LOMIDO-293239 format. One line per 8 residues: for each residue x, y, z of N, C-alpha, C. Coordinates in nm, 2 decimals, decimal comma. Example, Ala and Ser with C-alpha at 12.3 -4.5 7.8 and 13.67 -1.06 7.14 Angstrom:
<kolvexs>
1,32/-0,57/0,78/1,23/-0,45/0,78/1,32/-0,33/0,78 ~ 1,28/-0,22/0,71/1,37/-0,11/0,71/1,29/0,00/0,79
</kolvexs>
This chain:
<kolvexs>
-2,72/0,51/-0,93/-2,59/0,56/-0,96/-2,55/0,52/-1,11 ~ -2,49/0,61/-1,18/-2,45/0,59/-1,31/-2,30/0,54/-1,31 ~ -2,27/0,43/-1,38/-2,14/0,38/-1,39/-2,09/0,41/-1,53 ~ -1,99/0,50/-1,54/-1,93/0,53/-1,67/-1,82/0,43/-1,71 ~ -1,78/0,43/-1,83/-1,68/0,33/-1,88/-1,59/0,40/-1,98 ~ -1,50/0,49/-1,92/-1,41/0,57/-2,01/-1,32/0,48/-2,09 ~ -1,28/0,36/-2,03/-1,18/0,28/-2,10/-1,24/0,17/-2,19 ~ -1,38/0,17/-2,20/-1,45/0,07/-2,28/-1,42/-0,07/-2,24
-1,43/-0,09/-2,11/-1,40/-0,23/-2,05/-1,52/-0,32/-2,07 ~ -1,50/-0,45/-2,06/-1,61/-0,55/-2,09/-1,73/-0,53/-2,00 ~ -1,84/-0,56/-2,05/-1,97/-0,55/-1,98/-1,97/-0,62/-1,85 ~ -1,91/-0,74/-1,85/-1,90/-0,82/-1,73/-1,84/-0,75/-1,61 ~ -1,73/-0,67/-1,65/-1,66/-0,60/-1,54/-1,75/-0,48/-1,50 ~ -1,82/-0,42/-1,59/-1,91/-0,31/-1,55/-2,02/-0,36/-1,46 ~ -2,07/-0,47/-1,49/-2,18/-0,53/-1,41/-2,13/-0,56/-1,27 ~ -2,01/-0,62/-1,27/-1,95/-0,66/-1,14/-1,93/-0,55/-1,04
-1,90/-0,43/-1,09/-1,87/-0,32/-1,00/-1,99/-0,22/-0,98 ~ -2,11/-0,25/-1,05/-2,22/-0,16/-1,04/-2,29/-0,19/-0,91 ~ -2,30/-0,09/-0,82/-2,36/-0,11/-0,69/-2,50/-0,08/-0,68 ~ -2,57/-0,14/-0,58/-2,71/-0,11/-0,54/-2,70/-0,02/-0,42 ~ -2,80/0,06/-0,39/-2,80/0,14/-0,27/-2,77/0,05/-0,15 ~ -2,68/0,10/-0,06/-2,63/0,02/0,05/-2,73/-0,01/0,15 ~ -2,83/0,08/0,17/-2,93/0,07/0,28/-3,07/0,07/0,22 ~ -3,15/-0,02/0,27/-3,29/-0,02/0,23/-3,36/0,09/0,31
-3,48/0,13/0,27/-3,55/0,24/0,35/-3,58/0,19/0,49 ~ -3,55/0,28/0,58/-3,57/0,25/0,73/-3,46/0,17/0,79 ~ -3,35/0,14/0,71/-3,23/0,07/0,77/-3,10/0,15/0,75 ~ -3,01/0,11/0,84/-2,88/0,17/0,83/-2,78/0,07/0,88 ~ -2,67/0,04/0,80/-2,58/-0,06/0,82/-2,47/-0,02/0,92 ~ -2,39/-0,11/0,97/-2,28/-0,08/1,06/-2,18/0,00/0,99 ~ -2,14/-0,03/0,86/-2,04/0,04/0,79/-2,09/0,18/0,75 ~ -2,22/0,20/0,74/-2,28/0,33/0,71/-2,28/0,42/0,83
-2,30/0,36/0,95/-2,30/0,44/1,07/-2,17/0,51/1,10 ~ -2,06/0,45/1,06/-1,93/0,51/1,09/-1,89/0,62/0,99 ~ -1,98/0,64/0,89/-1,96/0,75/0,80/-2,02/0,88/0,85 ~ -1,99/0,99/0,80/-2,05/1,11/0,84/-2,20/1,12/0,80 ~ -2,28/1,17/0,89/-2,43/1,18/0,87/-2,46/1,25/0,74 ~ -2,38/1,36/0,71/-2,41/1,44/0,59/-2,38/1,35/0,47 ~ -2,27/1,28/0,47/-2,24/1,19/0,36/-2,34/1,08/0,33 ~ -2,39/1,02/0,44/-2,49/0,92/0,43/-2,62/0,97/0,37
-2,67/1,09/0,42/-2,80/1,14/0,37/-2,78/1,19/0,23 ~ -2,67/1,26/0,20/-2,66/1,31/0,06/-2,64/1,20/-0,04 ~ -2,57/1,09/0,00/-2,56/0,97/-0,09/-2,69/0,91/-0,12 ~ -2,77/0,89/-0,02/-2,90/0,83/-0,04/-3,00/0,92/-0,12 ~ -2,99/1,05/-0,09/-3,08/1,15/-0,15/-3,05/1,17/-0,30 ~ -2,92/1,16/-0,33/-2,88/1,19/-0,47/-2,83/1,07/-0,54 ~ -2,87/0,95/-0,50/-2,82/0,82/-0,55/-2,83/0,82/-0,70 ~ -2,94/0,86/-0,76/-2,96/0,85/-0,90/-2,87/0,95/-0,98
-2,82/1,05/-0,91/-2,74/1,15/-0,97/-2,59/1,13/-0,96 ~ -2,55/1,03/-0,88/-2,41/1,00/-0,85/-2,35/0,93/-0,97 ~ -2,22/0,95/-0,99/-2,15/0,90/-1,11/-2,01/0,85/-1,06 ~ -1,97/0,74/-1,12/-1,84/0,68/-1,09/-1,80/0,60/-1,21 ~ -1,67/0,58/-1,23/-1,62/0,51/-1,35/-1,58/0,37/-1,31 ~ -1,59/0,27/-1,40/-1,55/0,14/-1,38/-1,41/0,13/-1,33 ~ -1,32/0,20/-1,39/-1,18/0,20/-1,36/-1,15/0,24/-1,21 ~ -1,24/0,33/-1,16/-1,22/0,38/-1,02/-1,28/0,28/-0,92
-1,35/0,18/-0,96/-1,41/0,08/-0,87/-1,35/-0,06/-0,88 ~ -1,24/-0,07/-0,95/-1,18/-0,20/-0,98/-1,15/-0,28/-0,86 ~ -1,11/-0,22/-0,75/-1,08/-0,30/-0,63/-1,20/-0,36/-0,57 ~ -1,32/-0,31/-0,60/-1,44/-0,37/-0,55/-1,45/-0,52/-0,60 ~ -1,40/-0,54/-0,72/-1,40/-0,68/-0,77/-1,32/-0,77/-0,69 ~ -1,20/-0,73/-0,65/-1,12/-0,81/-0,56/-1,18/-0,84/-0,43 ~ -1,25/-0,74/-0,37/-1,32/-0,76/-0,24/-1,43/-0,86/-0,25 ~ -1,51/-0,85/-0,36/-1,62/-0,95/-0,38/-1,56/-1,09/-0,40
-1,45/-1,10/-0,48/-1,39/-1,23/-0,51/-1,34/-1,30/-0,38 ~ -1,27/-1,22/-0,30/-1,22/-1,27/-0,17/-1,33/-1,32/-0,08 ~ -1,43/-1,24/-0,07/-1,54/-1,28/0,02/-1,61/-1,41/-0,03 ~ -1,62/-1,42/-0,16/-1,68/-1,54/-0,22/-1,60/-1,67/-0,19 ~ -1,47/-1,65/-0,20/-1,38/-1,77/-0,18/-1,37/-1,81/-0,03 ~ -1,40/-1,72/0,06/-1,39/-1,74/0,20/-1,52/-1,78/0,27 ~ -1,63/-1,80/0,19/-1,76/-1,82/0,25/-1,78/-1,97/0,28 ~ -1,68/-2,03/0,34/-1,69/-2,17/0,38/-1,71/-2,18/0,53
-1,82/-2,24/0,57/-1,84/-2,25/0,71/-1,78/-2,37/0,78 ~ -1,73/-2,36/0,90/-1,67/-2,47/0,97/-1,77/-2,52/1,08 ~ -1,72/-2,60/1,17/-1,81/-2,66/1,27/-1,86/-2,56/1,37 ~ -1,78/-2,46/1,40/-1,82/-2,36/1,50/-1,82/-2,22/1,44 ~ -1,78/-2,20/1,32/-1,78/-2,07/1,26/-1,88/-2,06/1,15 ~ -1,94/-1,94/1,13/-2,04/-1,92/1,03/-2,01/-1,80/0,95 ~ -2,05/-1,80/0,82/-2,01/-1,69/0,73/-2,13/-1,61/0,69 ~ -2,11/-1,48/0,66/-2,21/-1,39/0,61/-2,34/-1,39/0,69
-2,32/-1,38/0,82/-2,43/-1,37/0,92/-2,50/-1,23/0,91 ~ -2,63/-1,23/0,90/-2,69/-1,10/0,90/-2,76/-1,08/1,04 ~ -2,74/-0,96/1,10/-2,80/-0,93/1,23/-2,87/-0,80/1,21 ~ -2,98/-0,78/1,30/-3,06/-0,66/1,29/-3,11/-0,62/1,43 ~ -3,12/-0,49/1,45/-3,16/-0,44/1,58/-3,23/-0,31/1,56 ~ -3,35/-0,30/1,62/-3,42/-0,17/1,61/-3,37/-0,07/1,70 ~ -3,34/0,05/1,66/-3,31/0,17/1,74/-3,39/0,28/1,70 ~ -3,48/0,33/1,79/-3,58/0,43/1,75/-3,66/0,37/1,63
-3,67/0,45/1,53/-3,75/0,40/1,41/-3,66/0,34/1,30 ~ -3,53/0,33/1,33/-3,44/0,28/1,23/-3,39/0,14/1,27 ~ -3,37/0,05/1,18/-3,31/-0,08/1,20/-3,17/-0,08/1,17 ~ -3,08/-0,10/1,27/-2,94/-0,11/1,25/-2,91/-0,25/1,20 ~ -2,83/-0,27/1,09/-2,80/-0,40/1,04/-2,65/-0,42/1,03 ~ -2,61/-0,55/1,03/-2,47/-0,58/1,01/-2,46/-0,72/0,95 ~ -2,36/-0,73/0,86/-2,33/-0,86/0,79/-2,19/-0,90/0,83 ~ -2,18/-1,00/0,91/-2,04/-1,05/0,96/-1,98/-1,14/0,85
-1,86/-1,12/0,82/-1,79/-1,21/0,72/-1,77/-1,35/0,78 ~ -1,73/-1,35/0,91/-1,71/-1,48/0,97/-1,73/-1,47/1,12 ~ -1,80/-1,56/1,19/-1,82/-1,56/1,33/-1,81/-1,70/1,39 ~ -1,72/-1,71/1,49/-1,70/-1,83/1,57/-1,78/-1,82/1,70 ~ -1,89/-1,90/1,70/-1,98/-1,89/1,82/-1,91/-1,95/1,94 ~ -1,83/-2,05/1,93/-1,76/-2,11/2,04/-1,67/-2,02/2,12 ~ -1,60/-1,94/2,04/-1,51/-1,84/2,10/-1,56/-1,70/2,11 ~ -1,67/-1,68/2,05/-1,73/-1,54/2,04/-1,64/-1,44/1,96
-1,58/-1,50/1,86/-1,48/-1,42/1,78/-1,55/-1,37/1,64 ~ -1,54/-1,24/1,62/-1,59/-1,18/1,50/-1,47/-1,16/1,41 ~ -1,48/-1,21/1,28/-1,37/-1,19/1,19/-1,42/-1,12/1,06 ~ -1,34/-1,02/1,02/-1,38/-0,94/0,90/-1,26/-0,93/0,81 ~ -1,28/-0,95/0,68/-1,17/-0,95/0,58/-1,17/-0,81/0,52 ~ -1,05/-0,76/0,50/-1,03/-0,63/0,44/-0,92/-0,64/0,32 ~ -0,96/-0,58/0,21/-0,86/-0,56/0,10/-0,81/-0,42/0,11 ~ -0,68/-0,40/0,14/-0,63/-0,27/0,16/-0,49/-0,26/0,11
-0,43/-0,14/0,14/-0,30/-0,11/0,09/-0,20/-0,11/0,21 ~ -0,07/-0,12/0,17/0,04/-0,11/0,27/0,03/0,03/0,34 ~ 0,00/0,13/0,26/-0,01/0,26/0,32/-0,10/0,27/0,44 ~ -0,22/0,20/0,43/-0,31/0,20/0,54/-0,25/0,15/0,67 ~ -0,17/0,04/0,66/-0,10/-0,02/0,77/0,01/0,08/0,83 ~ 0,08/0,13/0,74/0,19/0,22/0,78/0,14/0,35/0,85 ~ 0,02/0,40/0,79/-0,04/0,52/0,85/-0,09/0,49/0,99 ~ -0,15/0,37/1,01/-0,20/0,33/1,14/-0,09/0,32/1,24
0,03/0,28/1,20/0,14/0,26/1,29/0,20/0,40/1,34 ~ 0,18/0,50/1,26/0,24/0,63/1,29/0,18/0,68/1,42 ~ 0,26/0,76/1,50/0,22/0,81/1,63/0,16/0,95/1,61 ~ 0,05/0,97/1,68/-0,01/1,11/1,68/0,06/1,20/1,79 ~ 0,00/1,32/1,81/0,06/1,41/1,90/0,06/1,36/2,05 ~ -0,03/1,26/2,08/-0,03/1,20/2,21/0,07/1,09/2,23 ~ 0,15/1,06/2,12/0,25/0,96/2,13/0,20/0,82/2,10 ~ 0,07/0,81/2,08/0,01/0,67/2,06/-0,01/0,65/1,91
0,00/0,53/1,86/-0,03/0,50/1,71/-0,17/0,54/1,68 ~ -0,19/0,59/1,56/-0,33/0,63/1,51/-0,42/0,51/1,51 ~ -0,37/0,39/1,48/-0,45/0,27/1,48/-0,56/0,26/1,37 ~ -0,66/0,19/1,40/-0,77/0,17/1,30/-0,90/0,20/1,36 ~ -0,93/0,33/1,38/-1,05/0,37/1,45/-1,18/0,32/1,38 ~ -1,19/0,33/1,25/-1,31/0,29/1,18/-1,33/0,14/1,19 ~ -1,22/0,06/1,18/-1,23/-0,08/1,19/-1,28/-0,12/1,33 ~ -1,23/-0,05/1,43/-1,27/-0,08/1,56/-1,41/-0,05/1,59
-1,46/0,06/1,54/-1,60/0,09/1,55/-1,69/-0,01/1,48 ~ -1,65/-0,05/1,36/-1,73/-0,15/1,28/-1,74/-0,28/1,36 ~ -1,62/-0,32/1,42/-1,62/-0,45/1,49/-1,71/-0,44/1,62 ~ -1,70/-0,33/1,68/-1,78/-0,31/1,81/-1,93/-0,30/1,78 ~ -1,97/-0,24/1,66/-2,11/-0,24/1,63/-2,16/-0,39/1,60 ~ -2,07/-0,47/1,54/-2,11/-0,61/1,52/-2,12/-0,68/1,65 ~ -2,03/-0,65/1,74/-2,03/-0,71/1,88/-2,16/-0,67/1,95 ~ -2,20/-0,55/1,94/-2,32/-0,50/2,00/-2,44/-0,57/1,94
-2,44/-0,58/1,81/-2,56/-0,65/1,74/-2,56/-0,80/1,79 ~ -2,45/-0,86/1,80/-2,45/-1,00/1,85/-2,50/-1,01/1,99 ~ -2,46/-0,92/2,08/-2,50/-0,92/2,22/-2,65/-0,90/2,22 ~ -2,70/-0,81/2,14/-2,85/-0,78/2,14/-2,93/-0,90/2,09 ~ -2,86/-0,99/2,02/-2,93/-1,11/1,97/-2,89/-1,23/2,05 ~ -2,84/-1,20/2,17/-2,81/-1,31/2,27/-2,70/-1,40/2,23 ~ -2,60/-1,35/2,16/-2,49/-1,43/2,11/-2,36/-1,37/2,17 ~ -2,26/-1,45/2,20/-2,14/-1,40/2,26/-2,05/-1,32/2,17
-1,99/-1,22/2,22/-1,89/-1,14/2,14/-1,78/-1,10/2,23 ~ -1,66/-1,17/2,21/-1,55/-1,15/2,30/-1,43/-1,09/2,23 ~ -1,42/-1,11/2,10/-1,30/-1,06/2,03/-1,33/-1,03/1,89 ~ -1,26/-0,92/1,83/-1,28/-0,89/1,69/-1,14/-0,90/1,63 ~ -1,14/-0,96/1,51/-1,02/-0,98/1,43/-1,04/-0,93/1,29 ~ -0,96/-0,84/1,24/-0,96/-0,79/1,11/-0,84/-0,85/1,03 ~ -0,87/-0,92/0,93/-0,76/-0,98/0,85/-0,75/-0,90/0,72 ~ -0,64/-0,82/0,71/-0,62/-0,73/0,60/-0,53/-0,80/0,50
-0,57/-0,81/0,38/-0,50/-0,86/0,26/-0,44/-0,74/0,19 ~ -0,31/-0,73/0,19/-0,24/-0,61/0,14/-0,21/-0,63/-0,01 ~ -0,29/-0,56/-0,09/-0,29/-0,59/-0,24/-0,16/-0,54/-0,31 ~ -0,09/-0,44/-0,24/0,03/-0,39/-0,31/0,15/-0,42/-0,23 ~ 0,15/-0,53/-0,15/0,27/-0,57/-0,07/0,39/-0,61/-0,16 ~ 0,50/-0,57/-0,12/0,63/-0,60/-0,19/0,72/-0,68/-0,10 ~ 0,75/-0,80/-0,14/0,85/-0,88/-0,07/0,98/-0,82/-0,06 ~ 1,03/-0,76/-0,17/1,16/-0,69/-0,17/1,17/-0,58/-0,07
1,06/-0,50/-0,07/1,06/-0,39/0,03/1,06/-0,44/0,17 ~ 0,99/-0,55/0,20/0,98/-0,61/0,33/1,12/-0,65/0,37 ~ 1,20/-0,71/0,28/1,34/-0,75/0,31/1,43/-0,63/0,34 ~ 1,40/-0,52/0,27/1,49/-0,41/0,28/1,46/-0,32/0,40 ~ 1,33/-0,31/0,44/1,29/-0,23/0,54/1,21/-0,30/0,65 ~ 1,26/-0,32/0,77/1,20/-0,40/0,87/1,08/-0,33/0,93 ~ 1,06/-0,20/0,91/0,94/-0,13/0,95/0,82/-0,15/0,86 ~ 0,85/-0,20/0,74/0,75/-0,23/0,64/0,68/-0,36/0,68
0,54/-0,37/0,65/0,47/-0,50/0,69/0,55/-0,62/0,63 ~ 0,58/-0,71/0,71/0,66/-0,83/0,67/0,58/-0,94/0,60 ~ 0,45/-0,92/0,59/0,37/-1,03/0,53/0,26/-0,96/0,45 ~ 0,21/-1,02/0,34/0,10/-0,96/0,27/-0,04/-0,97/0,34 ~ -0,03/-1,04/0,46/-0,15/-1,05/0,54/-0,12/-0,98/0,68 ~ -0,21/-0,89/0,72/-0,19/-0,82/0,84/-0,31/-0,84/0,93 ~ -0,29/-0,88/1,06/-0,40/-0,90/1,15/-0,41/-0,80/1,26 ~ -0,53/-0,74/1,27/-0,55/-0,64/1,37/-0,67/-0,70/1,46
-0,64/-0,71/1,59/-0,75/-0,77/1,67/-0,75/-0,70/1,81 ~ -0,86/-0,72/1,88/-0,88/-0,66/2,01/-0,99/-0,73/2,08 ~ -0,98/-0,73/2,22/-1,08/-0,79/2,30/-1,20/-0,69/2,32 ~ -1,32/-0,74/2,32/-1,44/-0,66/2,35/-1,47/-0,65/2,50 ~ -1,48/-0,53/2,55/-1,51/-0,52/2,69/-1,65/-0,46/2,71 ~ -1,69/-0,47/2,84/-1,82/-0,41/2,87/-1,83/-0,26/2,84 ~ -1,72/-0,19/2,88/-1,71/-0,05/2,85/-1,72/-0,02/2,70 ~ -1,65/-0,10/2,62/-1,66/-0,09/2,48/-1,80/-0,09/2,43
-1,88/-0,19/2,48/-2,01/-0,21/2,43/-2,10/-0,10/2,48 ~ -2,08/-0,05/2,60/-2,15/0,07/2,65/-2,13/0,19/2,56 ~ -2,00/0,22/2,53/-1,96/0,33/2,45/-2,02/0,32/2,31 ~ -2,01/0,20/2,25/-2,06/0,19/2,11/-2,21/0,20/2,10 ~ -2,28/0,16/2,21/-2,42/0,18/2,21/-2,46/0,33/2,21 ~ -2,39/0,41/2,29/-2,41/0,55/2,29/-2,38/0,61/2,16 ~ -2,27/0,56/2,09/-2,24/0,61/1,96/-2,35/0,58/1,86 ~ -2,40/0,45/1,86/-2,50/0,41/1,77/-2,63/0,50/1,78
-2,67/0,51/1,91/-2,79/0,59/1,93/-2,78/0,74/1,89 ~ -2,66/0,79/1,91/-2,63/0,93/1,87/-2,64/0,94/1,72 ~ -2,58/0,85/1,65/-2,58/0,86/1,50/-2,71/0,84/1,44 ~ -2,79/0,74/1,50/-2,93/0,72/1,45/-3,01/0,85/1,48 ~ -2,99/0,91/1,59/-3,06/1,04/1,62/-3,03/1,14/1,52 ~ -2,90/1,16/1,49/-2,86/1,26/1,39/-2,92/1,23/1,25 ~ -2,92/1,10/1,22/-2,97/1,06/1,09/-3,12/1,09/1,08 ~ -3,20/1,06/1,18/-3,34/1,09/1,18/-3,37/1,24/1,19
-3,28/1,32/1,26/-3,30/1,46/1,28/-3,28/1,54/1,15 ~ -3,18/1,50/1,07/-3,14/1,57/0,95/-3,19/1,51/0,82 ~ -3,26/1,40/0,83/-3,30/1,34/0,70/-3,40/1,42/0,62 ~ -3,47/1,51/0,68/-3,56/1,60/0,61/-3,50/1,74/0,59 ~ -3,38/1,76/0,64/-3,32/1,90/0,62/-3,27/1,92/0,48 ~ -3,26/2,04/0,44/-3,20/2,08/0,31/-3,06/2,04/0,31 ~ -3,00/2,01/0,20/-2,86/1,97/0,19/-2,77/2,05/0,27 ~ -2,77/2,19/0,25/-2,68/2,28/0,31/-2,70/2,29/0,46
-2,81/2,25/0,51/-2,85/2,26/0,66/-2,80/2,14/0,74 ~ -2,75/2,04/0,67/-2,70/1,92/0,74/-2,56/1,95/0,78 ~ -2,53/1,93/0,91/-2,39/1,96/0,96/-2,28/1,89/0,88 ~ -2,17/1,95/0,86/-2,06/1,89/0,79/-2,01/1,76/0,87 ~ -1,95/1,67/0,80/-1,89/1,56/0,86/-1,77/1,60/0,95 ~ -1,74/1,53/1,06/-1,63/1,57/1,15/-1,50/1,55/1,07 ~ -1,40/1,61/1,13/-1,26/1,60/1,07/-1,22/1,45/1,06 ~ -1,25/1,37/1,16/-1,22/1,23/1,15/-1,30/1,16/1,04
-1,42/1,19/1,02/-1,50/1,13/0,92/-1,46/1,17/0,78 ~ -1,40/1,29/0,77/-1,35/1,34/0,64/-1,20/1,29/0,62 ~ -1,14/1,22/0,71/-1,00/1,18/0,70/-0,91/1,30/0,68 ~ -0,94/1,40/0,77/-0,86/1,52/0,75/-0,72/1,50/0,81 ~ -0,62/1,54/0,73/-0,48/1,54/0,78/-0,46/1,64/0,89 ~ -0,37/1,62/0,98/-0,34/1,72/1,08/-0,28/1,84/1,02 ~ -0,31/1,96/1,09/-0,24/2,08/1,05/-0,09/2,07/1,08 ~ -0,01/2,13/1,00/0,13/2,14/1,02/0,17/2,28/1,04
0,25/2,30/1,14/0,30/2,44/1,17/0,45/2,45/1,13 ~ 0,47/2,53/1,02/0,60/2,54/0,96/0,67/2,67/1,01 ~ 0,79/2,65/1,06/0,88/2,76/1,10/0,95/2,80/0,98 ~ 0,93/2,92/0,93/0,99/2,97/0,81/1,09/3,08/0,84 ~ 1,18/3,11/0,74/1,27/3,22/0,76/1,26/3,30/0,63 ~ 1,27/3,43/0,65/1,26/3,53/0,54/1,37/3,50/0,44 ~ 1,32/3,49/0,31/1,42/3,47/0,21/1,45/3,33/0,18 ~ 1,39/3,24/0,25/1,41/3,09/0,23/1,28/3,03/0,20
1,28/2,94/0,09/1,16/2,88/0,04/1,11/2,77/0,13 ~ 1,20/2,68/0,17/1,17/2,56/0,25/1,16/2,60/0,40 ~ 1,09/2,52/0,47/1,07/2,54/0,61/1,20/2,51/0,69 ~ 1,22/2,58/0,80/1,33/2,55/0,89/1,30/2,43/0,97 ~ 1,17/2,42/1,01/1,13/2,30/1,09/0,98/2,29/1,07 ~ 0,93/2,17/1,07/0,79/2,14/1,07/0,75/2,09/1,20 ~ 0,64/2,15/1,26/0,60/2,11/1,40/0,46/2,06/1,40 ~ 0,43/1,98/1,50/0,29/1,92/1,51/0,20/2,01/1,59
0,25/2,11/1,66/0,16/2,20/1,74/0,21/2,35/1,72 ~ 0,12/2,44/1,74/0,15/2,58/1,72/0,25/2,62/1,83 ~ 0,22/2,57/1,95/0,31/2,60/2,07/0,46/2,56/2,04 ~ 0,48/2,45/1,99/0,61/2,40/1,95/0,68/2,49/1,85 ~ 0,60/2,53/1,75/0,65/2,62/1,65/0,69/2,76/1,70 ~ 0,60/2,81/1,79/0,62/2,94/1,84/0,75/2,94/1,93 ~ 0,77/2,83/2,01/0,89/2,82/2,09/1,01/2,82/2,00 ~ 1,00/2,75/1,89/1,12/2,75/1,80/1,15/2,88/1,74
1,05/2,96/1,71/1,06/3,09/1,65/1,13/3,18/1,75 ~ 1,08/3,17/1,88/1,14/3,25/1,98/1,29/3,22/2,00 ~ 1,32/3,09/1,99/1,46/3,05/2,00/1,55/3,10/1,89 ~ 1,49/3,10/1,76/1,57/3,14/1,65/1,58/3,29/1,63 ~ 1,48/3,36/1,68/1,48/3,51/1,68/1,43/3,57/1,55 ~ 1,47/3,70/1,53/1,42/3,78/1,42/1,44/3,72/1,29 ~ 1,34/3,75/1,20/1,34/3,70/1,06/1,27/3,57/1,04 ~ 1,22/3,51/1,15/1,15/3,38/1,14/1,00/3,40/1,17
0,92/3,32/1,10/0,78/3,34/1,12/0,71/3,21/1,11 ~ 0,58/3,21/1,15/0,50/3,08/1,15/0,41/3,08/1,02 ~ 0,41/2,96/0,96/0,32/2,94/0,85/0,23/2,81/0,88 ~ 0,10/2,83/0,89/0,01/2,72/0,92/-0,04/2,66/0,79 ~ -0,01/2,53/0,78/-0,05/2,45/0,66/-0,17/2,36/0,70 ~ -0,28/2,40/0,65/-0,40/2,33/0,69/-0,41/2,19/0,63 ~ -0,45/2,10/0,72/-0,47/1,96/0,67/-0,58/1,94/0,57 ~ -0,56/1,86/0,47/-0,65/1,84/0,37/-0,75/1,72/0,41
-0,88/1,74/0,37/-0,98/1,64/0,39/-0,97/1,53/0,28 ~ -0,90/1,42/0,30/-0,87/1,33/0,20/-0,99/1,26/0,14 ~ -1,08/1,22/0,23/-1,20/1,15/0,19/-1,29/1,24/0,10 ~ -1,30/1,36/0,14/-1,38/1,46/0,06/-1,33/1,47/-0,09 ~ -1,20/1,48/-0,09/-1,13/1,51/-0,22/-1,13/1,39/-0,31 ~ -1,11/1,27/-0,25/-1,08/1,15/-0,34/-1,18/1,04/-0,33 ~ -1,26/1,03/-0,22/-1,34/0,91/-0,20/-1,49/0,93/-0,17 ~ -1,53/1,06/-0,17/-1,68/1,08/-0,15/-1,75/1,12/-0,28
-1,84/1,03/-0,32/-1,90/1,06/-0,45/-2,01/1,17/-0,45 ~ -2,05/1,20/-0,32/-2,15/1,31/-0,32/-2,09/1,45/-0,29 ~ -1,96/1,46/-0,32/-1,89/1,59/-0,29/-1,95/1,70/-0,36 ~ -2,00/1,68/-0,49/-2,05/1,79/-0,57/-2,19/1,84/-0,51 ~ -2,25/1,77/-0,42/-2,38/1,81/-0,36/-2,35/1,87/-0,22 ~ -2,23/1,87/-0,18/-2,20/1,91/-0,04/-2,14/2,05/-0,03 ~ -2,21/2,14/0,04/-2,16/2,28/0,05/-2,02/2,29/0,12 ~ -1,99/2,19/0,21/-1,86/2,20/0,27/-1,75/2,18/0,17
-1,77/2,08/0,08/-1,67/2,05/-0,02/-1,66/2,17/-0,12 ~ -1,78/2,22/-0,16/-1,78/2,34/-0,25/-1,70/2,45/-0,19 ~ -1,71/2,48/-0,06/-1,65/2,59/0,00/-1,50/2,57/0,03 ~ -1,47/2,44/0,07/-1,34/2,42/0,12/-1,24/2,34/0,03 ~ -1,30/2,26/-0,06/-1,22/2,18/-0,15/-1,21/2,23/-0,29 ~ -1,33/2,24/-0,35/-1,34/2,28/-0,49/-1,28/2,42/-0,51 ~ -1,29/2,51/-0,41/-1,23/2,64/-0,42/-1,08/2,64/-0,39 ~ -1,04/2,52/-0,33/-0,89/2,50/-0,31/-0,85/2,55/-0,17
-0,94/2,60/-0,09/-0,91/2,66/0,04/-0,85/2,56/0,13 ~ -0,92/2,44/0,14/-0,88/2,34/0,24/-0,74/2,28/0,20 ~ -0,71/2,28/0,08/-0,59/2,21/0,03/-0,47/2,31/0,03 ~ -0,49/2,44/0,00/-0,38/2,52/-0,03/-0,37/2,64/0,06 ~ -0,47/2,68/0,14/-0,46/2,79/0,22/-0,36/2,78/0,33 ~ -0,28/2,89/0,35/-0,19/2,89/0,46/-0,21/3,02/0,54 ~ -0,19/3,02/0,67/-0,20/3,14/0,75/-0,06/3,18/0,80 ~ -0,02/3,30/0,79/0,11/3,34/0,83/0,10/3,44/0,96
0,19/3,42/1,05/0,20/3,50/1,17/0,34/3,54/1,19 ~ 0,36/3,66/1,23/0,50/3,70/1,25/0,55/3,64/1,39
</kolvexs>
């Protein structure tokens, strides 16, 4: 990967954010498993052609610094534990930030934004909060690796350090995270471990199956892996620019149109794939991105129905 330096920042900073390939040949990490198979393969295949700027990787410095400061082991807890488990011809790996053997607790540190927490608290169409699905999968993969190495795994804790937290905003808005530290935790169950093992084996199978396929023949990442926003169904009125109402389902919108009567119509605003647009470095090698993002279709297309 080439690291550019548009702002002419010091060499020490350039070196600090210059990454090595995340996976060694024949290995795949827990954090890689939860990415789309297409993203993983294209990133590895085009590693030497990828490009990023120092200024766009600046938060990686904070992440590295935080982990370095917290690498102090206690009597029952251990830091930076590396675990490995063979699945088919691939070795699944995981590096735990902190692990308490006495309680079977996995602890992982995250540098993130307030937006991440607020988005996780929002409720989806089913009425439940969106939560942290990627963090949960990562924690469960670690738990599975521990179990496979005959070590207890009973709980996962993610300690999120909110880099943009505002004390003033917390005082003004009680729905705003009240502390610059947010803790997300859950208990690991037998069903969780069974489900995550199925997920791991499925992803390893996909990785092996498509590793030799041409770029465009690798299936696109799922909507969840692309961080795709939900479609919005806008009830519009002829002659009016703004929507009369924004709905979460087409059925809800159609019912509203029927209620309002003639002159109203449905406008479908397709959700944008945020990861593809802003956070995937291999986007220029991905036919999905070329067809749906670079052309502007995914971001701007709308469908209208009377």
